[in-house]
C-alpha positions as CSV (number, residue, x, y, z in Angstrom):
1,X,-15.0,-2.5,-23.0
2,X,-15.0,0.6,-25.3
3,X,-11.4,1.8,-27.4
4,X,-10.5,4.5,-25.8
5,X,-10.9,2.4,-21.9
6,X,-8.4,-0.2,-23.8
7,X,-5.5,2.0,-24.4
8,X,-5.8,3.6,-20.8
9,X,-6.0,0.5,-19.4
10,X,-2.9,-0.7,-21.7
11,X,-1.2,2.7,-20.6
12,X,-1.7,2.6,-16.8
13,X,-0.1,-1.3,-16.7
14,X,2.7,0.0,-18.6
15,X,3.1,3.6,-16.7
16,X,4.8,1.8,-13.6
17,X,7.3,0.7,-15.8
18,X,8.3,3.2,-17.2
19,X,8.3,4.8,-14.2
20,X,10.3,2.7,-12.0
21,X,13.1,2.5,-14.5
22,X,13.7,6.8,-14.9
23,X,13.3,7.0,-10.8
24,X,16.3,5.1,-11.1
25,X,18.2,7.8,-12.3
26,X,16.3,10.9,-9.9
27,X,18.0,12.1,-7.3
28,X,20.3,14.5,-5.3
29,X,22.9,12.5,-8.1
30,X,21.5,12.9,-11.4
31,X,22.2,8.9,-13.0
32,X,22.4,8.9,-16.7
33,X,19.3,6.1,-17.9
34,X,22.2,4.8,-20.1
35,X,24.5,3.7,-16.8
36,X,21.4,2.9,-14.9
37,X,20.3,0.1,-17.8
38,X,24.2,-0.7,-17.9
39,X,23.9,-1.1,-13.8
40,X,20.4,-3.2,-13.6
41,X,22.9,-5.7,-16.0
42,X,25.9,-6.0,-14.2
43,X,24.7,-8.5,-12.1
44,X,24.3,-10.8,-14.6
45,X,26.7,-9.2,-17.6
46,X,30.1,-8.3,-15.3
47,X,31.1,-6.8,-18.9
48,X,28.0,-4.3,-18.0
49,X,30.4,-2.7,-15.1
50,X,33.5,-1.2,-17.9
51,X,33.4,2.4,-17.3
52,X,30.8,3.2,-14.7
53,X,31.4,5.5,-12.0
54,X,33.1,4.0,-9.1
55,X,29.6,5.3,-7.3
56,X,26.7,4.4,-9.8
57,X,26.4,0.9,-8.7
58,X,26.4,1.3,-5.2
59,X,23.9,4.4,-5.5
60,X,21.9,2.5,-8.1
61,X,21.6,-1.1,-6.8
62,X,22.3,-0.8,-3.2
63,X,20.2,2.7,-2.5
64,X,17.4,3.4,-5.1
65,X,16.5,0.0,-6.2
66,X,15.2,-1.8,-2.9
67,X,13.7,1.7,-1.7
68,X,11.9,1.9,-5.4
69,X,10.9,-2.4,-5.4
70,X,9.1,-1.6,-1.9
71,X,7.5,2.0,-3.1
72,X,5.9,-0.2,-6.6
73,X,4.8,-2.7,-4.4
74,X,3.5,-0.7,-1.3
75,X,1.5,1.2,-3.7
76,X,0.3,-1.7,-5.8
77,X,-0.9,-3.6,-2.3
78,X,-2.4,-0.7,-0.7
79,X,-4.5,0.1,-3.9
80,X,-5.3,-3.3,-4.6
81,X,-6.6,-3.9,-1.0
82,X,-8.2,-0.5,-0.5
83,X,-10.2,-1.5,-4.1
84,X,-10.3,-5.3,-2.5
85,X,-12.3,-4.2,0.6
86,X,-14.3,-1.6,-1.1
87,X,-15.9,-4.5,-2.9
88,X,-16.1,-7.0,-0.1
89,X,-18.2,-3.8,2.2
90,X,-19.9,-2.9,-0.8
91,X,-18.4,0.9,0.6
92,X,-16.4,3.4,-1.6
93,X,-15.1,4.8,2.2
94,X,-14.1,1.8,3.3
95,X,-9.6,1.0,2.9
96,X,-7.5,-0.3,4.8
97,X,-6.9,2.5,7.8
98,X,-10.7,2.8,7.7
99,X,-10.8,-0.8,8.9
100,X,-7.9,-0.4,12.1
101,X,-5.6,-2.5,9.8
102,X,-2.8,0.0,9.1
103,X,-3.3,1.5,12.9
104,X,-3.3,-2.4,14.1
105,X,-0.2,-2.9,12.2
106,X,1.6,0.3,13.2
107,X,1.3,-0.7,17.5
108,X,2.2,-4.2,16.4
109,X,5.4,-3.4,14.7
110,X,6.2,-0.5,17.3
111,X,6.0,-2.6,19.7
112,X,8.3,-5.2,18.1
113,X,11.1,-2.2,17.4
114,X,10.6,-0.9,20.4
115,X,9.9,-3.2,23.5
116,X,11.3,-6.4,21.4
117,X,14.3,-4.5,20.0
118,X,13.3,-6.3,16.8
119,X,14.4,-10.0,18.6
120,X,10.3,-11.0,17.4
121,X,10.0,-9.8,13.6
122,X,7.9,-6.5,13.2
123,X,6.6,-8.2,10.3
124,X,5.2,-11.4,12.6
125,X,3.9,-8.4,15.5
126,X,2.0,-6.3,12.1
127,X,0.1,-9.5,10.7
128,X,-0.9,-10.1,14.3
129,X,-2.0,-7.2,15.6
130,X,-4.0,-6.1,11.9
131,X,-5.6,-9.3,12.4
132,X,-7.0,-8.3,15.9
133,X,-7.9,-4.7,15.0
134,X,-9.7,-5.9,11.7
135,X,-11.7,-9.1,13.6
136,X,-12.9,-6.5,16.5
137,X,-14.0,-4.1,13.6
138,X,-16.0,-6.7,11.8
139,X,-17.5,-8.9,14.2
140,X,-18.8,-5.8,16.5
141,X,-20.0,-4.1,12.7
142,X,-21.6,-7.2,12.0
143,X,-24.3,-7.8,14.7
144,X,-25.3,-3.8,13.9
145,X,-28.6,-2.5,12.3
146,X,-26.7,-0.7,9.6
147,X,-23.5,-3.0,9.0
148,X,-22.2,-0.1,7.1
149,X,-22.4,2.9,8.9
150,X,-21.2,0.6,12.3
151,X,-18.0,-0.3,10.3
152,X,-16.9,2.8,9.4
153,X,-17.8,3.9,13.4
154,X,-16.5,1.2,14.5
155,X,-12.9,1.3,12.3
156,X,-12.2,4.8,13.4
157,X,-13.2,3.7,17.1
158,X,-10.1,0.8,16.9
159,X,-8.2,2.8,14.9
160,X,-8.3,5.3,17.9
161,X,-7.4,2.3,20.1
162,X,-4.8,1.0,18.4
163,X,-3.5,4.6,18.1
164,X,-3.9,5.5,21.6
165,X,-1.5,2.3,22.5
166,X,0.9,3.2,19.6
167,X,1.1,6.7,21.9
168,X,1.7,4.6,24.9
169,X,4.8,2.6,23.0
170,X,6.2,6.3,22.2
171,X,5.7,7.3,26.1
172,X,8.2,4.2,27.1
173,X,10.7,4.5,23.8
174,X,13.9,6.0,24.7
175,X,15.0,9.4,22.9
176,X,17.1,7.6,20.3
177,X,14.3,4.7,19.6
178,X,11.7,7.6,19.8
179,X,13.4,9.7,16.8
180,X,13.2,6.9,14.9
181,X,9.9,5.3,15.1
182,X,8.4,8.9,14.8
183,X,10.1,9.1,11.3
184,X,9.2,5.8,10.6
185,X,5.6,6.3,11.4
186,X,5.2,9.3,9.4
187,X,5.7,6.9,6.3
188,X,9.3,6.5,4.8
189,X,10.2,4.1,2.0
190,X,13.9,4.9,2.5
191,X,14.4,3.8,6.0
192,X,14.6,-0.2,5.4
193,X,17.6,-1.9,3.0
194,X,18.0,-5.4,1.1
195,X,18.3,-7.2,4.7
196,X,14.5,-5.8,6.2
197,X,12.8,-6.3,2.6
198,X,14.3,-9.7,2.2
199,X,10.6,-10.9,4.5
200,X,8.1,-7.6,3.7
201,X,8.4,-8.0,0.1
202,X,7.8,-11.5,-0.7
203,X,4.7,-11.1,1.2
204,X,3.6,-7.7,-0.2
205,X,4.1,-10.0,-3.5
206,X,2.5,-12.8,-2.4
207,X,-0.8,-10.4,-0.6
208,X,-1.0,-8.4,-3.9
209,X,-0.8,-11.6,-6.4
210,X,-3.6,-13.2,-4.5
211,X,-6.0,-10.5,-4.3
212,X,-5.8,-9.7,-8.2
213,X,-6.2,-13.7,-8.8
214,X,-9.3,-13.0,-6.7
215,X,-10.6,-10.4,-8.7
216,X,-13.5,-12.3,-10.8
217,X,-15.1,-13.6,-7.2
218,X,-15.5,-10.1,-5.9
219,X,-17.8,-9.1,-8.5
220,X,-19.5,-11.7,-7.1
221,X,-19.6,-10.6,-2.7
222,X,-20.1,-6.9,-4.0
223,X,-23.6,-8.3,-4.9
224,X,-26.0,-8.8,-1.8
225,X,-26.1,-12.3,0.4
226,X,-28.8,-13.9,-1.1
227,X,-27.5,-13.0,-4.6
228,X,-24.5,-14.6,-4.3
229,X,-25.3,-17.5,-2.1
230,X,-27.8,-18.1,-4.5
231,X,-24.6,-18.5,-7.0
232,X,-22.6,-21.1,-4.9
233,X,-20.7,-19.0,-3.6
234,X,-18.5,-19.9,0.3
235,X,-19.1,-16.4,1.8
236,X,-17.4,-17.0,4.7
237,X,-14.8,-18.3,3.5
238,X,-14.3,-16.0,0.3
239,X,-14.3,-12.9,2.5
240,X,-12.5,-14.5,4.9
241,X,-9.3,-14.8,2.6
242,X,-9.8,-11.8,0.8
243,X,-9.2,-10.0,4.8
244,X,-6.5,-11.8,5.4
245,X,-4.7,-11.5,2.0
246,X,-5.3,-7.6,2.1
247,X,-4.1,-7.4,6.2
248,X,-1.4,-9.3,5.4
249,X,-0.1,-6.4,1.9
250,X,-1.2,-3.8,4.6
251,X,0.7,-4.9,7.8
252,X,4.1,-5.9,5.9
253,X,4.3,-2.4,3.9
254,X,3.7,-0.9,7.8
255,X,6.0,-3.0,9.4
256,X,8.8,-1.4,7.3
257,X,7.4,2.1,5.3
258,X,4.9,3.1,8.0
259,X,1.6,4.4,7.2
260,X,1.5,5.2,4.1
261,X,-2.4,7.4,3.6
262,X,-5.1,7.6,1.3
263,X,-3.0,5.3,-1.8
264,X,-5.7,2.6,-1.2
265,X,-8.7,5.2,-1.1
266,X,-7.9,7.4,-4.1
267,X,-6.8,5.0,-6.5
268,X,-9.3,2.4,-7.3
269,X,-11.7,5.9,-7.1
270,X,-9.8,6.8,-10.3
271,X,-10.1,3.2,-11.9
272,X,-13.2,3.5,-11.6
273,X,-13.7,6.7,-13.2
274,X,-11.5,5.3,-15.9
275,X,-12.6,1.2,-16.6
276,X,-15.8,1.6,-14.6
277,X,-16.8,-1.2,-11.8
278,X,-15.7,-4.3,-12.9
279,X,-13.9,-5.3,-10.5
280,X,-11.8,-7.7,-13.4
281,X,-10.4,-4.5,-14.7
282,X,-10.8,-2.5,-11.3
283,X,-8.1,-4.6,-9.0
284,X,-5.6,-4.9,-11.5
285,X,-4.8,-1.6,-13.3
286,X,-5.2,-0.4,-9.5
287,X,-2.2,-2.4,-8.8
288,X,-0.3,-0.9,-11.6
289,X,-1.8,2.8,-11.1
290,X,-0.8,2.3,-7.0
291,X,2.4,1.2,-7.9
292,X,3.1,4.4,-10.8
293,X,1.8,6.6,-8.3
294,X,3.6,5.8,-5.1
295,X,7.0,5.4,-6.9
296,X,6.2,9.4,-8.3
297,X,4.9,10.8,-5.0
298,X,8.2,8.9,-3.5
299,X,10.5,10.8,-6.4
300,X,8.9,14.5,-5.6
301,X,9.3,14.1,-2.0
302,X,12.6,13.0,-2.2
303,X,13.4,15.7,-4.6
304,X,12.4,18.6,-4.0
305,X,15.0,20.0,-1.9
306,X,18.7,18.2,-1.6
307,X,19.2,19.0,2.0
308,X,16.4,18.0,3.0
309,X,13.5,14.7,2.5
310,X,9.8,15.1,3.1
311,X,8.7,11.7,4.3
312,X,6.3,10.1,1.7
313,X,2.9,9.5,3.9
314,X,2.9,13.0,4.6
315,X,3.8,13.7,0.8
316,X,0.6,11.0,0.0
317,X,-1.7,12.7,2.3
318,X,-1.3,16.4,1.3
319,X,-1.9,15.1,-2.0
320,X,-4.5,12.7,-1.3
321,X,-7.3,14.8,1.0
322,X,-7.3,17.6,-1.7
323,X,-7.6,15.4,-4.7
324,X,-9.8,13.1,-3.0
325,X,-12.4,16.0,-2.4
326,X,-12.3,17.0,-6.4
327,X,-13.0,13.5,-6.9
328,X,-16.0,14.0,-4.6
329,X,-17.3,17.4,-6.2
330,X,-16.6,15.9,-9.8
331,X,-18.5,12.6,-9.5
332,X,-22.1,12.8,-9.9
333,X,-22.7,8.9,-10.3
334,X,-23.4,6.5,-6.8
335,X,-21.1,4.2,-7.2
336,X,-21.9,0.7,-7.7
C-alpha cells in the first residue's frame, strides 16, 4: 500500500467510531457531547449521573444507543457481505439483494410477524427463507453455460418470487399489522429496542467477524476454480461458509430493520477505489466505511425534519442509485 492508501485506511477505520459518538447527540433533542460522554459512563460510574438532566439518560441509553449500535453493525455487516459475495462470484454487481437473500429474509420475517405473531422468532424465520432463496439461485445458475449472467438473472427471478410471496402476506395482514409491516419494510432503524436487538446484534457481529476472518481466503476464491484447487483450497466448503455467513448477517439485519438496499453494493466499490482489490484490505475497510455510512444516513434521515422521519432504507436508495451511476461513469478500469 502507498502512504496515501495507509492514511486513508486509518481514517476509514476511525471514521465510524467518531461518527457514532457524535451521532448520540444528534436528534430532535440536542444533547451536548459532554453529557453524552457522562451518560455512556454512568452504568459503570454512577457518580457520572450527577448534574445530568433527567431525560438525557433515557434518550442516550434507551433510544439512541440501541439505534446506533444497530446502524453500526448493520452497515458493517451488509458492506462485508456485499464485498464477500462479489469476491466469491467474481462479479462486482452481486450483493445480498441480487442473490435474493434480502427478499427471502424479508418474506421469512414478515411471515413470523404477521402470521405467527412472533411466536416463531423472526430472526430464525428470516434466516431459513434467506437460505432457501440463495440455495435456489446458486443451484440453478451453477448448471448454466454463462454462470455470471445466469446468477444475475436467477437472482432477479427469485427476488421477484419472494417479493410476490411478501405481497401475499401483506394482503392477508390486518390493517394494523399492515401499517407496521409496510413501515418496517422500507428500512427503519428506530423500530426495534433492546429486546429485539438482544438476538439480532450477536448474529450480525458473529457473521461479520467470520467474514472478516476469512478475508485472506477470498483472494483465493476470486481466482479461477482450477487455480484455487491447485493451491489446495476446498472450494465447496469455503464458498458454503461465506454464503452462510453472508446470509446470517443479511437475515439478522432484515429481521429487525427491514430491507436496507445499496449499502452492500456501493461501499465495497468505494473501498476498492481507495485501497485496491486485495480482499485482505477490502473486507475490513468495507466494514468500517459501511458502519459510518449507515450511521450518517440515519442521522440525515432523522434530522432533516423535526416533525417526521424518513425511513433509512429509502434514504440509502436515494443516495445510492445516483452515486453508483456516478461511480460507473468515473471508473475507467475493469474490476479485478
